[in-house]
C-alpha positions as CSV (number, residue, x, y, z in Angstrom):
1,M,110.5,122.4,87.3
2,D,113.7,123.9,88.6
3,D,116.0,126.2,86.7
4,S,117.7,123.3,85.0
5,G,114.4,122.1,83.5
6,K,114.2,118.9,85.7
7,P,111.2,118.0,87.8
8,R,111.4,119.3,91.4
9,A,109.9,116.2,92.9
10,G,112.1,113.1,93.6
11,E,115.8,112.5,93.4
12,E,118.0,113.5,90.5
13,W,118.6,109.8,89.7
14,D,114.9,109.3,89.5
15,F,114.6,111.5,86.4
16,A,115.1,109.5,83.3
17,G,115.8,112.5,81.0
18,W,113.8,113.8,78.1
19,G,113.1,111.5,75.2
20,T,114.7,111.9,71.7
21,A,113.4,111.3,68.2
22,T,115.5,109.1,65.9
23,R,114.9,108.0,62.3
24,I,116.4,104.7,61.0
25,S,116.3,104.3,57.2
26,N,119.2,102.0,56.4
27,L,118.4,99.0,58.5
28,D,119.8,95.9,56.6
29,T,117.4,92.9,56.9
30,A,118.5,91.1,53.7
31,G,119.4,87.4,54.4
32,L,119.3,88.0,58.2
33,A,118.8,84.8,60.2
34,V,116.2,85.2,62.8
35,S,117.3,83.9,66.2
36,R,115.0,82.4,68.8
37,L,114.4,83.9,72.2
38,D,114.1,80.6,74.1
39,Q,115.7,77.2,73.5
40,P,117.4,77.8,70.2
41,R,117.8,74.0,69.7
42,R,114.0,73.6,69.7
43,H,111.5,71.4,68.0
44,T,113.5,68.2,68.5
45,L,111.0,66.0,70.3
46,G,108.4,63.8,68.4
47,T,105.0,62.6,69.7
48,W,106.2,59.6,71.6
49,S,109.2,61.2,73.2
50,S,107.1,64.2,74.3
51,T,104.3,61.9,75.5
52,A,106.8,59.9,77.5
53,I,108.3,62.9,79.3
54,C,105.0,64.1,80.7
55,G,103.2,60.7,80.5
56,N,105.5,59.1,83.1
57,D,104.4,61.8,85.5
58,I,100.6,61.4,84.9
59,T,100.5,57.6,84.6
60,S,102.6,57.2,87.8
61,S,99.4,58.2,89.5
62,C,98.0,54.7,88.8
63,L,100.3,53.5,91.6
64,Y,98.4,55.4,94.3
65,V,95.3,57.1,93.1
66,S,93.0,54.1,93.2
67,A,93.6,53.5,96.9
68,L,93.4,57.3,97.8
69,C,90.1,57.5,95.9
70,A,88.7,54.3,97.5
71,A,89.5,55.6,101.0
72,Q,87.0,58.4,100.3
73,A,84.5,57.0,97.8
74,G,84.6,53.3,98.7
75,V,83.1,51.2,95.9
76,Y,82.3,54.3,93.9
77,A,86.0,55.0,93.3
78,P,85.8,53.9,89.6
79,V,83.0,56.3,89.1
80,A,84.9,59.2,90.7
81,L,87.9,58.4,88.5
82,L,85.7,58.4,85.4
83,L,84.4,61.8,86.3
84,V,88.0,63.0,86.6
85,A,88.7,61.6,83.1
86,V,85.8,63.7,81.8
87,V,87.3,66.8,83.4
88,L,90.6,66.0,81.8
89,F,88.9,65.7,78.4
90,L,87.7,69.3,78.9
91,F,91.2,70.4,79.8
92,R,92.5,68.9,76.6
93,K,90.7,71.6,74.7
94,V,91.6,74.3,77.2
95,Y,95.3,73.5,76.9
96,A,95.2,73.0,73.1
97,E,93.7,76.4,72.5
98,V,96.3,78.2,74.6
99,G,99.1,76.1,73.1
100,S,98.1,76.9,69.5
101,A,97.7,80.7,70.3
102,L,100.9,81.0,72.4
103,P,103.2,78.0,71.6
104,L,105.8,79.2,74.0
105,N,107.5,77.5,77.0
106,G,106.2,78.4,80.5
107,G,102.7,77.0,80.6
108,T,100.5,79.0,83.0
109,Y,103.2,81.6,83.4
110,T,103.3,82.4,79.7
111,V,99.6,82.6,79.2
112,L,99.1,84.9,82.2
113,L,102.2,87.0,81.1
114,N,100.5,87.7,77.8
115,T,97.0,88.3,79.2
116,T,97.5,90.0,82.6
117,N,100.7,91.4,84.1
118,K,104.1,90.1,85.1
119,S,103.3,90.0,88.8
120,M,100.3,87.7,88.3
121,A,102.3,85.5,85.9
122,A,105.1,85.3,88.4
123,G,102.7,84.2,91.1
124,A,101.4,81.4,88.9
125,A,105.0,80.4,88.1
126,C,105.8,80.1,91.9
127,L,102.9,77.6,92.1
128,T,104.3,75.6,89.2
129,L,107.8,75.6,90.7
130,L,106.3,74.3,94.0
131,S,104.5,71.6,92.1
132,Y,107.7,70.5,90.3
133,I,109.7,70.5,93.6
134,A,107.1,68.4,95.4
135,T,106.8,66.0,92.4
136,A,110.5,65.5,92.2
137,V,111.1,64.9,95.9
138,I,107.9,62.7,96.4
139,S,108.4,60.6,93.3
140,A,112.1,60.0,94.0
141,G,111.3,59.1,97.7
142,E,108.5,56.8,96.7
143,A,110.6,55.1,94.0
144,M,113.3,54.3,96.5
145,H,110.7,53.0,99.0
146,Y,109.6,50.5,96.3
147,A,113.2,49.7,95.6
148,H,113.7,49.1,99.4
149,N,110.9,46.5,99.2
150,L,112.8,44.7,96.5
151,W,116.2,45.1,98.3
152,P,115.7,45.7,102.1
153,R,119.4,46.7,102.6
154,L,118.9,49.8,100.5
155,D,119.2,53.1,102.4
156,V,116.2,55.0,101.2
157,F,117.4,58.5,102.1
158,W,120.8,58.2,100.3
159,A,119.3,56.4,97.4
160,T,116.8,59.2,96.9
161,L,119.6,61.7,96.8
162,G,121.4,59.5,94.3
163,L,118.3,59.3,92.1
164,L,117.8,63.1,92.1
165,S,121.5,63.6,91.2
166,L,121.3,61.0,88.4
167,F,118.4,62.8,86.6
168,A,120.1,66.1,87.1
169,G,123.1,64.7,85.3
170,L,120.9,63.3,82.5
171,N,119.3,66.8,82.0
172,I,122.7,68.5,81.9
173,V,123.7,66.0,79.1
174,G,120.6,67.1,77.1
175,I,116.8,66.8,76.7
176,S,117.0,64.5,73.7
177,E,119.1,62.0,75.6
178,S,116.7,62.3,78.6
179,A,113.8,61.7,76.3
180,V,115.2,58.4,75.2
181,V,115.4,57.3,78.9
182,A,111.8,58.6,79.5
183,L,110.5,56.7,76.4
184,G,112.0,53.4,77.6
185,I,110.4,53.9,81.0
186,F,107.1,54.8,79.5
187,V,106.8,51.8,77.2
188,A,107.8,49.4,80.0
189,H,105.2,51.0,82.3
190,L,102.3,50.7,79.8
191,A,103.3,47.1,79.1
192,T,103.3,46.3,82.8
193,L,99.9,48.0,83.4
194,T,98.5,46.1,80.4
195,V,99.7,42.7,81.7
196,L,98.3,43.6,85.2
197,C,94.9,44.6,83.9
198,A,94.7,41.6,81.5
199,T,95.6,39.0,84.2
200,G,93.4,40.8,86.8
201,A,90.4,40.9,84.5
202,L,90.8,37.2,83.7
203,V,90.8,36.3,87.4
204,V,87.8,38.6,88.2
205,A,85.9,37.2,85.3
206,Q,86.5,33.6,86.5
207,D,85.5,34.4,90.1
208,P,83.5,37.7,90.5
209,S,82.4,36.8,94.0
210,L,84.8,39.2,95.8
211,L,83.7,42.1,93.5
212,A,80.1,41.4,94.3
213,A,80.9,41.1,98.0
214,N,82.7,44.5,98.0
215,W,79.8,46.1,96.2
216,A,77.4,44.7,98.8
217,V,79.4,46.3,101.7
218,P,77.1,49.0,103.2
219,S,78.5,52.5,102.9
220,S,78.9,54.6,106.0
221,R,78.7,57.7,103.9
222,G,76.1,58.9,101.5
223,L,76.5,58.8,97.7
224,S,77.0,62.5,97.3
225,H,79.7,62.6,100.1
226,A,81.5,59.6,98.6
227,L,81.5,61.1,95.1
228,F,82.6,64.6,96.2
229,F,85.5,63.6,98.3
230,G,86.4,60.7,96.1
231,F,86.5,63.1,93.1
232,A,88.7,65.5,95.1
233,A,91.1,62.6,95.9
234,A,91.0,61.3,92.3
235,M,92.1,64.7,90.9
236,L,95.6,63.7,91.9
237,G,95.3,61.1,89.2
238,I,95.9,63.8,86.5
239,S,98.9,65.5,88.1
240,G,101.5,65.9,85.4
241,F,99.0,66.9,82.7
242,E,100.3,70.5,82.8
243,S,103.9,69.5,82.2
244,S,103.7,69.3,78.4
245,A,102.9,73.0,78.2
246,N,106.1,73.9,80.0
247,F,108.3,72.5,77.2
248,I,106.1,73.0,74.2
249,E,108.9,74.7,72.2
250,E,111.0,71.5,72.3
251,Q,108.2,69.6,70.6
252,K,107.8,69.3,66.9
253,S,105.0,71.2,65.2
254,G,101.6,69.6,65.9
255,V,102.9,67.3,68.6
256,F,101.5,69.2,71.6
257,P,97.8,68.4,71.1
258,K,98.8,64.7,70.5
259,T,100.6,64.6,73.9
260,L,97.4,65.9,75.5
261,R,95.3,63.3,73.7
262,N,97.7,60.4,74.6
263,M,97.8,61.4,78.3
264,W,94.0,61.5,78.4
265,I,93.7,58.1,76.8
266,A,96.1,56.5,79.3
267,V,94.4,58.1,82.3
268,T,90.9,57.2,81.1
269,I,91.7,53.6,80.4
270,F,94.0,52.6,83.3
271,N,92.8,54.6,86.4
272,P,89.1,53.5,86.4
273,L,90.0,50.0,85.2
274,I,92.6,49.4,87.9
275,S,90.3,50.8,90.5
276,L,87.5,48.4,89.4
277,L,89.9,45.4,89.2
278,S,91.2,46.1,92.7
279,L,87.6,45.7,94.0
280,G,87.6,42.2,92.4
281,L,91.0,41.2,93.7
282,L,91.3,42.6,97.2
283,P,88.8,43.2,100.1
284,L,87.5,46.8,100.2
285,G,88.8,47.3,103.8
286,E,92.3,46.5,102.7
287,I,92.1,49.0,99.8
288,E,90.7,51.8,102.0
289,Q,93.8,51.5,104.2
290,V,95.7,53.0,101.2
291,P,98.5,50.5,101.0
292,P,101.6,52.0,99.2
293,D,102.0,48.8,97.2
294,L,98.4,48.3,96.1
295,L,99.3,47.4,92.5
296,A,101.9,45.0,93.6
297,R,99.4,43.2,95.8
298,M,97.0,43.1,92.8
299,G,99.7,41.5,90.7
300,E,100.4,38.8,93.3
301,H,96.6,37.9,93.5
302,S,96.2,37.9,89.7
303,A,99.3,36.1,88.5
304,G,101.6,35.3,91.4
305,P,104.8,36.6,93.0
306,W,106.5,37.2,89.6
307,L,104.0,39.9,88.7
308,R,104.2,41.5,92.1
309,Y,108.0,41.8,91.6
310,A,107.5,43.1,88.0
311,V,105.0,45.8,89.2
312,S,107.5,46.9,92.0
313,V,110.3,47.2,89.4
314,D,107.9,49.2,87.2
315,A,107.0,51.5,90.1
316,V,110.6,52.3,90.6
317,L,111.1,53.1,86.9
318,V,108.0,55.2,86.3
319,L,108.4,57.2,89.5
320,S,111.9,57.8,88.4
321,G,110.5,59.0,85.1
322,A,108.3,61.5,87.0
323,V,111.5,62.9,88.5
324,L,112.8,63.4,85.0
325,T,109.6,65.2,84.0
326,S,110.1,67.6,86.9
327,F,113.7,68.5,85.7
328,V,112.6,69.0,82.1
329,G,109.6,71.1,83.0
330,V,111.3,73.3,85.6
331,T,114.2,74.0,83.1
332,G,111.8,75.4,80.5
333,L,109.9,77.4,83.0
334,V,112.9,78.9,84.9
335,R,114.6,79.8,81.6
336,R,111.6,81.7,80.5
337,M,111.3,83.5,83.8
338,G,115.0,84.4,83.6
339,L,114.6,85.8,80.1
340,D,111.8,88.0,81.5
341,R,114.0,89.1,84.5
342,C,111.8,87.5,87.1
343,L,114.8,85.4,88.2
344,P,118.6,86.1,88.2
345,Q,120.3,86.2,84.8
346,F,123.1,83.8,85.8
347,L,120.5,81.0,85.5
348,L,120.5,81.5,81.7
349,R,124.1,80.5,81.2
350,E,124.7,77.5,79.0
351,N,127.6,75.0,79.3
352,R,129.8,74.8,76.2
353,W,129.7,71.0,76.2
354,R,126.0,70.4,75.6
355,G,124.4,73.9,75.6
356,T,122.1,73.1,78.5
357,N,121.2,75.4,81.4
358,H,123.3,73.7,84.1
359,W,122.7,76.4,86.8
360,I,118.9,75.9,86.6
361,I,119.3,72.1,86.9
362,L,121.9,72.3,89.7
363,L,119.9,74.8,91.7
364,F,116.7,72.7,91.4
365,L,118.7,69.7,92.5
366,G,120.0,71.7,95.5
367,V,116.5,72.8,96.5
368,C,115.2,69.2,96.3
369,C,118.0,67.8,98.3
370,A,117.6,70.6,100.9
371,I,113.9,69.8,101.3
372,L,114.7,66.1,101.5
373,A,117.2,66.8,104.3
374,T,115.0,69.1,106.3
375,T,112.1,66.6,106.2
376,R,114.5,63.8,107.1
377,G,113.2,61.8,104.2
378,Q,109.6,62.0,105.3
379,V,108.4,63.2,102.0
380,S,104.7,62.7,102.9
381,L,104.9,66.1,104.5
382,L,105.0,67.6,101.0
383,A,101.7,65.9,100.0
384,G,99.7,69.1,100.8
385,V,102.1,71.2,98.8
386,Y,101.9,68.8,95.9
387,T,98.1,68.7,95.9
388,L,97.3,72.4,96.3
389,S,100.0,73.7,94.0
390,F,99.1,71.3,91.1
391,L,95.3,72.1,91.3
392,S,96.0,75.8,91.6
393,V,98.1,75.7,88.5
394,M,95.4,73.9,86.6
395,A,92.8,76.5,87.7
396,L,95.0,79.4,86.8
397,F,95.5,77.9,83.3
398,A,91.8,77.8,82.8
399,V,91.6,81.4,84.0
400,G,94.3,82.3,81.5
401,N,92.3,80.7,78.7
402,L,89.3,82.9,79.6
403,L,91.5,86.0,79.6
404,L,92.9,85.0,76.2
405,K,89.4,84.8,74.8
406,V,88.6,88.3,76.2
407,R,91.8,90.3,75.9
408,R,93.5,88.5,72.9
409,A,90.4,87.5,71.0
410,R,92.0,88.4,67.6
411,L,95.1,86.2,68.2
412,P,95.1,83.4,65.6
413,R,94.8,79.8,67.0
414,D,94.2,76.4,65.5
415,H,92.1,75.0,68.4
416,R,89.3,76.6,70.4
417,A,87.5,75.6,73.6
418,S,84.0,76.8,74.1
419,W,83.2,79.1,77.0
420,T,81.1,76.3,78.6
421,T,84.0,73.9,78.3
422,V,86.5,76.2,80.1
423,I,84.1,77.3,82.8
424,V,83.0,73.7,83.6
425,A,86.7,72.6,83.7
426,L,87.6,75.5,86.0
427,G,84.6,74.8,88.3
428,A,85.6,71.1,88.5
429,V,89.2,71.9,89.5
430,L,88.0,74.4,92.1
431,L,85.7,71.7,93.6
432,G,88.7,69.4,93.7
433,L,90.7,72.1,95.4
434,L,88.0,72.7,98.0
435,G,87.6,69.0,98.6
436,N,91.3,68.5,99.3
437,V,91.3,71.5,101.7
438,L,88.3,70.0,103.6
439,L,90.0,66.6,103.7
440,D,93.0,67.9,105.5
441,P,93.0,71.7,106.4
442,A,96.7,71.3,107.6
443,Y,97.6,71.1,103.9
444,V,96.9,74.9,103.7
445,R,99.4,75.7,106.4
446,V,102.2,73.6,104.9
447,F,101.5,74.9,101.4
448,L,101.6,78.6,102.5
449,V,105.0,78.1,104.2
450,Y,106.6,76.7,101.0
451,F,104.8,79.2,98.7
452,V,106.0,82.1,100.7
453,A,109.6,80.7,100.6
454,V,109.5,80.3,96.8
455,G,107.6,83.6,96.3
456,A,110.2,85.5,98.3
457,A,112.9,84.7,95.8
458,V,110.8,86.0,92.9
459,A,109.6,89.0,95.0
460,V,113.2,90.1,95.5
461,M,113.7,90.4,91.8
462,F,110.5,92.5,91.4
463,L,111.4,94.7,94.4
464,R,115.1,95.1,93.7
465,L,114.9,98.7,92.6
466,H,112.9,99.5,95.8
467,L,115.4,97.6,97.8
468,L,118.3,99.4,96.2
469,R,116.6,102.7,97.0
470,A,116.2,101.6,100.6
471,V,119.8,100.7,100.7
472,L,120.7,104.1,99.3
473,F,118.6,106.0,101.8
474,A,120.0,104.0,104.7
475,V,123.5,104.7,103.6
476,R,122.7,108.4,103.3
477,S,121.4,108.5,106.9
478,V,124.8,107.5,108.2
479,S,126.9,109.2,105.6
480,E,128.1,112.0,107.9
481,K,129.8,109.4,110.2
482,V,131.2,107.1,107.5
483,L,131.4,109.6,104.6
484,A,134.2,107.9,102.7
485,T,132.7,104.4,102.9
486,S,129.1,105.6,102.1
487,R,130.3,107.5,99.0
488,W,131.7,104.2,97.5
489,V,128.5,102.3,98.4
490,Q,126.3,105.0,96.9
491,E,128.1,105.1,93.6
492,S,128.0,101.3,93.4
493,V,124.3,101.2,94.0
494,R,123.6,104.0,91.6
495,A,125.6,102.3,88.9
496,K,123.6,99.1,89.4
497,M,120.3,101.1,89.3
498,D,121.5,102.9,86.1
499,E,122.3,99.5,84.6
500,I,118.9,98.1,85.3
501,N,117.0,101.3,84.2
502,A,119.1,101.7,81.0
503,R,117.7,98.5,79.5
504,A,115.2,100.0,77.0
505,V,112.0,98.4,75.8
506,V,110.4,98.9,72.3
507,Y,106.7,99.4,71.4
508,F,105.7,99.2,67.8
509,A,103.0,101.8,67.3
510,K,100.3,101.3,64.7
511,G,99.2,104.9,64.6
512,D,99.1,108.1,66.6
513,D,96.1,107.4,68.9
514,P,97.1,109.2,72.1
515,A,95.1,106.8,74.3
516,E,96.9,103.7,72.9
517,L,100.2,105.4,73.3
518,N,99.4,106.4,76.8
519,R,98.3,102.8,77.7
520,A,101.6,101.5,76.3
521,A,103.6,104.0,78.5
522,L,101.5,103.0,81.6
523,Y,102.1,99.3,80.9
524,V,105.9,99.9,80.9
525,L,105.8,102.0,84.1
526,Q,103.7,99.3,85.9
527,N,105.4,96.2,84.6
528,E,109.0,96.8,83.5
529,Q,112.1,97.8,85.4
530,T,113.3,100.4,83.0
531,N,113.0,104.2,82.4
532,R,113.4,104.1,78.6
533,L,110.7,103.4,76.1
534,Q,111.4,103.5,72.4
535,V,108.3,103.9,70.3
536,V,108.9,102.6,66.8
537,F,106.8,103.3,63.7
538,V,107.6,101.2,60.6
539,Y,106.8,102.8,57.2
540,A,107.2,101.9,53.6
541,R,106.4,105.4,52.3
542,E,107.3,108.7,53.9
543,E,103.7,109.9,53.9
544,E,102.6,106.9,56.0
545,V,104.3,108.4,59.1
546,P,101.4,110.1,61.2
547,P,102.2,113.8,61.4
548,A,100.9,114.1,65.0
549,L,102.7,111.0,66.4
550,A,105.9,112.8,67.5
551,D,103.8,115.6,69.2
552,H,101.7,113.1,71.1
553,L,104.8,111.2,72.3
554,R,106.3,114.5,73.4
555,E,103.3,115.3,75.5
556,I,103.2,111.8,77.1
557,D,106.9,112.0,77.7
558,R,106.3,115.1,79.9
559,L,103.4,113.5,81.7
560,Y,105.7,110.8,83.1
561,P,109.0,112.3,84.3
562,R,110.3,108.8,85.3
563,L,110.0,107.5,81.8
564,R,112.0,108.7,78.9
565,I,110.2,108.1,75.6
566,D,112.2,108.0,72.4
567,F,110.5,108.1,68.9
568,V,112.1,106.0,66.2
569,T,110.8,105.7,62.6
570,V,112.1,102.8,60.6
571,H,111.9,102.4,56.9
572,G,111.0,98.9,55.9
573,V,108.3,96.2,56.1
574,F,107.3,94.9,59.5
575,G,108.1,91.3,60.0
576,P,110.5,88.8,61.7
577,E,113.5,90.0,59.7
578,L,112.9,93.6,60.5
579,I,112.4,92.8,64.2
580,E,115.6,90.8,64.2
581,A,117.6,93.6,62.6
582,L,116.1,96.3,64.8
583,S,116.8,94.2,67.9
584,R,120.5,94.0,67.0
585,S,120.6,97.6,66.0
586,L,119.0,99.0,69.2
587,G,120.5,96.3,71.5
588,V,117.0,95.4,72.8
589,P,116.1,91.7,73.2
590,K,113.0,90.7,71.3
591,N,111.1,89.7,74.5
592,Y,111.3,93.4,75.4
593,M,109.6,94.4,72.2
594,F,105.8,94.9,72.5
595,I,103.0,95.1,70.0
596,G,99.2,95.4,70.2
597,T,97.1,92.3,69.5
598,P,97.2,91.6,65.8
599,G,94.1,91.1,63.8
600,D,92.9,88.3,61.6
601,H,94.7,89.7,58.5
602,F,98.1,89.9,60.3
603,P,100.5,88.2,57.9
604,H,102.7,86.6,60.6
605,R,102.2,84.1,63.4
606,I,103.0,85.3,66.9
607,E,105.7,82.6,67.4
608,D,107.5,83.7,64.2
609,L,108.2,87.1,65.7
610,G,110.8,85.6,68.0
611,G,109.3,86.4,71.4
612,V,107.7,89.8,70.8
613,R,105.1,90.3,73.6
614,L,101.4,91.3,73.3
615,I,100.5,94.1,75.8
616,L,97.4,95.7,74.5
617,G,94.1,94.3,73.3
């Protein structure tokens, strides 16, 4: 240390200052309403509305997955699609366990944020964002291609832009209103598929000769090759299953597991059945050419032109519903990332008219339109991005479940997936990922280009202190020549850094174990952009305050000069009301308040604490 008592190493503005000790004994919690961290108008969607929002996405796969699978598996396509349904059954349990333990928006991002670190969670969020971008652009483009078949004068490019803008407007109006639209589309889609399957089954039952002829066609590939690559292609048939976890807070209590069940039932019934019926209605060679209007052709063969027309109209509607799902899912995810300062804070602004996050919706619309323009409407170029990002998100969610079992084993949950279930599900997704890479290695190159572009935006938020330091040092290097200008720039940058660092975080200590306290300090240093940690101990009686706690914190404070540790004792009873009152008193948001993993006898559920984060096992 120098004569002033400050560390010699580093710049003066790098030293956070020595910590203080504060005692709060008059915190008023009586009758205090507990605010919600994310989506204050939450728990509004019932089972069918929630199922419709994500169901439109996953059931739209019926329009293309049968042909994609048949191109690789031939007559074994129905078997491959049944195998995928088995995998999805396993993922029902994987998602249900995580959703009951951490019923918070964000999906894969949230589970990794609470089991690993913020960087890992942000990487998973980038994959999810890529998946939503690709889903919105591809679904909107394909919907307008179907509409073009119905009305040849339609300009597909401008119609796609119009469709994206329409659903952006619906989401700005509000999720409940959007859910009504989604439910209408979903019911119409299921009705159309039911009619198609019923009429197709009747035709095949009356004349099964084409089905027998297709099964008799000799395969140029072996059974294992056909099933492996057919399974990889069929995995696209469950894209959209992850969407429900990204808006779980908008769903009423107990609805989330039901949405998982309903999506699984729809996929298990329709995907293999449509694939089997296609073999009885169309020649195998025609199916293997992957026609974009396979179901429309099936409709014409089974019931005539009217059903072909009905299926085409349904395709336009359900693909439009998948666009809506992307807007709903990305809004929940980006809002959560903004609250955790992984993305700029202006995205969290809500309009006064409907209370929706218009900047998130408009920015997502802008990105989708920009990609549509740069690809000149050739949205098939995004197929690799769509495939790899979706499968990666599914794999990371299974990894998050495993980490939840290991690192947060004491966290209460209503559903549990066995280790075998999670590992088999993870292995199946990794096989599907490998198969898709082998099918078209060019997918990887396109995927990496888009992933780096999205990741760069998040990386800037994580590296902004380092970037600001770089700016400061660059300005200092030329300060002798432009002293007056550089002084203004330095002060501006310092003020911004002070603003970022001044945002304190709170850790609720359970005792005076120096190892646990040290781990909490290290977590803040490694994961949070702040130089202030407030360690809070809540006590009911004076003698409950550990006598050595203040001394241990003083020692840890001096171990880390860049972190200022304040000690605060609070008289009261730990619970949601105390957390709310303390958040308002200290000016610290509840998502920057941390606790260790609670035990089985913990009297509160984690979601009732208003966003408090788990950082220690």
